[in-house]
N, CA and C atoms as a LAMMPS dump frame, in Angstrom:
ITEM: TIMESTEP
0
ITEM: NUMBER OF ATOMS
198
ITEM: BOX BOUNDS ff ff ff
-5.0000000000000000e+02 5.0000000000000000e+02
-5.0000000000000000e+02 5.0000000000000000e+02
-5.0000000000000000e+02 5.0000000000000000e+02
ITEM: ATOMS id mol type element x y z
1 1 1 N 0.828 -1.082 0.092
2 1 2 C 0.024 0.208 0.104
3 1 3 C 0.992 1.181 -0.074
4 2 1 N 0.32 2.335 -0.407
5 2 2 C 1.142 3.614 -0.41
6 2 3 C 0.096 4.775 0.188
7 3 1 N 0.796 5.809 0.624
8 3 2 C 0.015 6.993 1.35
9 3 3 C 0.554 8.249 0.722
10 4 1 N -0.436 8.985 0.132
11 4 2 C -0.164 10.081 -0.46
12 4 3 C -0.123 11.345 0.718
13 5 1 N 0.787 12.071 0.856
14 5 2 C 0.65 13.342 1.592
15 5 3 C 0.542 14.573 0.815
16 6 1 N -0.68 15.203 1.191
17 6 2 C -1.109 16.51 0.413
18 6 3 C -0.901 17.734 1.569
19 7 1 N -0.551 18.672 0.817
20 7 2 C -0.355 20.087 1.921
21 7 3 C -1.018 20.98 1.177
22 8 1 N -2.038 21.702 1.557
23 8 2 C -2.943 22.599 0.982
24 8 3 C -3.428 22.385 -0.247
25 9 1 N -3.815 20.967 -0.269
26 9 2 C -4.567 20.428 -1.68
27 9 3 C -3.581 19.989 -2.699
28 10 1 N -2.41 19.885 -2.465
29 10 2 C -1.104 19.556 -3.415
30 10 3 C -0.533 18.257 -2.906
31 11 1 N -0.317 17.575 -3.815
32 11 2 C 0.557 16.263 -3.523
33 11 3 C 1.753 16.839 -3.194
34 12 1 N 2.474 16.177 -2.263
35 12 2 C 3.832 16.568 -1.743
36 12 3 C 4.692 15.464 -2.012
37 13 1 N 4.201 14.222 -1.533
38 13 2 C 5.16 12.854 -1.566
39 13 3 C 4.118 11.809 -1.549
40 14 1 N 4.866 10.608 -1.871
41 14 2 C 4.191 9.479 -1.607
42 14 3 C 4.807 8.526 -0.688
43 15 1 N 4.277 7.853 0.526
44 15 2 C 5.146 6.888 1.361
45 15 3 C 4.625 5.604 1.125
46 16 1 N 5.529 4.642 1.488
47 16 2 C 5.05 3.284 1.749
48 16 3 C 4.465 2.966 3.077
49 17 1 N 4.95 3.663 4.048
50 17 2 C 4.12 3.409 5.285
51 17 3 C 3.456 4.781 5.903
52 18 1 N 2.425 4.769 6.453
53 18 2 C 1.787 5.831 7.001
54 18 3 C 2.639 6.668 8.124
55 19 1 N 3.417 5.713 8.699
56 19 2 C 4.069 6.465 9.804
57 19 3 C 5.325 7.563 9.185
58 20 1 N 5.605 7.302 8.093
59 20 2 C 6.642 8.062 7.404
60 20 3 C 5.964 9.284 7.027
61 21 1 N 4.831 9.132 6.618
62 21 2 C 3.975 10.398 6.173
63 21 3 C 3.765 11.186 7.465
64 22 1 N 3.077 10.599 8.563
65 22 2 C 2.922 11.317 9.646
66 22 3 C 4.288 12.172 10.186
67 23 1 N 5.397 11.439 10.123
68 23 2 C 6.722 12.163 10.33
69 23 3 C 6.897 13.472 9.899
70 24 1 N 6.56 13.263 8.275
71 24 2 C 6.694 14.559 7.566
72 24 3 C 5.659 15.648 8.105
73 25 1 N 4.454 15.248 8.348
74 25 2 C 3.421 16.134 8.888
75 25 3 C 3.987 16.944 10.081
76 26 1 N 4.398 16.033 11.091
77 26 2 C 4.913 16.559 12.247
78 26 3 C 5.902 17.68 11.791
79 27 1 N 6.824 17.38 10.939
80 27 2 C 7.897 18.264 10.629
81 27 3 C 7.492 19.686 9.916
82 28 1 N 6.373 19.34 9.156
83 28 2 C 5.809 20.749 8.429
84 28 3 C 5.129 21.375 9.511
85 29 1 N 4.34 20.663 10.204
86 29 2 C 3.584 21.73 11.291
87 29 3 C 4.383 22.279 12.133
88 30 1 N 5.285 22.04 12.326
89 30 2 C 6.443 22.765 13.343
90 30 3 C 6.906 24.186 12.576
91 31 1 N 6.941 23.872 11.002
92 31 2 C 7.49 25.065 10.319
93 31 3 C 6.248 26.049 9.932
94 32 1 N 5.205 25.481 9.763
95 32 2 C 3.875 26.381 9.159
96 32 3 C 2.824 25.781 9.889
97 33 1 N 2.132 26.284 11.063
98 33 2 C 1.06 25.77 11.881
99 33 3 C -0.07 25.809 11.18
100 34 1 N -0.056 26.773 10.202
101 34 2 C -1.564 26.949 9.436
102 34 3 C -1.583 26.175 8.06
103 35 1 N -0.749 25.233 7.915
104 35 2 C -0.826 24.408 6.762
105 35 3 C -2.043 23.248 7.231
106 36 1 N -2.354 22.848 5.818
107 36 2 C -3.613 21.782 5.848
108 36 3 C -2.972 20.489 5.313
109 37 1 N -2.427 19.644 6.116
110 37 2 C -1.94 18.307 5.659
111 37 3 C -2.924 17.35 5.682
112 38 1 N -3.161 16.493 4.73
113 38 2 C -3.877 15.282 4.701
114 38 3 C -3.034 14.302 4.2
115 39 1 N -3.41 12.88 4.966
116 39 2 C -2.598 11.537 4.377
117 39 3 C -3.771 10.837 4.04
118 40 1 N -3.687 10.322 2.805
119 40 2 C -4.555 9.463 1.996
120 40 3 C -4.264 8.402 1.655
121 41 1 N -4.933 7.268 1.768
122 41 2 C -4.573 5.859 1.304
123 41 3 C -4.675 6.103 -0.431
124 42 1 N -3.589 5.773 -0.918
125 42 2 C -3.505 5.856 -2.389
126 42 3 C -4.433 4.859 -3.034
127 43 1 N -4.735 3.744 -2.359
128 43 2 C -5.637 2.6 -2.842
129 43 3 C -7.153 3.299 -3.041
130 44 1 N -7.705 3.793 -1.968
131 44 2 C -9.022 4.41 -1.862
132 44 3 C -9.322 5.68 -1.979
133 45 1 N -8.343 6.427 -1.712
134 45 2 C -8.524 7.839 -1.884
135 45 3 C -8.87 8.415 -0.763
136 46 1 N -9.144 7.868 0.38
137 46 2 C -9.939 8.179 1.539
138 46 3 C -8.745 8.427 2.601
139 47 1 N -8.981 9.358 3.397
140 47 2 C -8.222 9.39 4.68
141 47 3 C -7.747 8.005 5.275
142 48 1 N -6.678 7.862 5.568
143 48 2 C -6.344 6.496 6.146
144 48 3 C -6.522 6.327 7.819
145 49 1 N -6.858 7.412 8.434
146 49 2 C -7.441 7.341 9.675
147 49 3 C -8.294 8.578 9.902
148 50 1 N -8.979 8.613 11.287
149 50 2 C -9.884 9.723 11.642
150 50 3 C -8.92 11.075 11.659
151 51 1 N -9.669 12.072 11.125
152 51 2 C -8.934 13.344 10.966
153 51 3 C -7.757 13.202 10.058
154 52 1 N -7.509 12.757 9.324
155 52 2 C -6.33 12.594 8.475
156 52 3 C -6.411 13.449 7.291
157 53 1 N -7.805 13.64 6.946
158 53 2 C -8.238 14.698 5.787
159 53 3 C -8.86 15.967 6.223
160 54 1 N -8.623 16.923 5.366
161 54 2 C -9.151 18.293 5.812
162 54 3 C -10.749 18.229 6.035
163 55 1 N -11.485 17.557 5.023
164 55 2 C -12.922 17.388 5.015
165 55 3 C -13.568 16.578 6.438
166 56 1 N -12.657 15.724 7.021
167 56 2 C -12.865 14.983 8.025
168 56 3 C -12.887 15.82 9.374
169 57 1 N -11.713 16.764 9.178
170 57 2 C -11.494 17.713 10.316
171 57 3 C -12.589 18.861 10.516
172 58 1 N -12.913 19.119 9.202
173 58 2 C -14.204 20.129 9.275
174 58 3 C -15.392 19.504 10.012
175 59 1 N -15.65 18.353 9.51
176 59 2 C -16.968 17.844 9.965
177 59 3 C -16.684 17.756 11.519
178 60 1 N -15.638 17.079 11.941
179 60 2 C -15.484 17.065 13.486
180 60 3 C -15.704 18.415 14.256
181 61 1 N -15.03 19.388 13.561
182 61 2 C -15.018 20.77 14.112
183 61 3 C -16.556 21.128 14.428
184 62 1 N -17.363 21.015 13.184
185 62 2 C -18.739 21.443 13.123
186 62 3 C -19.32 20.872 14.22
187 63 1 N -19.164 19.561 14.471
188 63 2 C -19.893 18.839 15.566
189 63 3 C -19.763 19.262 16.934
190 64 1 N -18.564 19.719 17.2
191 64 2 C -18.268 20.29 18.486
192 64 3 C -18.455 21.848 18.437
193 65 1 N -19.135 22.519 17.551
194 65 2 C -19.213 23.572 17.56
195 65 3 C -18.509 24.924 17.097
196 66 1 N -17.4 24.445 16.442
197 66 2 C -16.226 25.417 16.059
198 66 3 C -16.582 25.704 14.578
């Protein structure tokens, strides 16, 4: 399986393991806390876990009143 890292809607890289993509997300967020990272399963095109996509984060935020 492979995992795509998107930042602000643009594909940045593809990783074989989600942990590698998450490591890159952590680094990016330390540099730019306003970035919108997403880690998607390349096979399905969906977020590989809860809140790994912008759409999912927006839905969760609306449910708690933000």
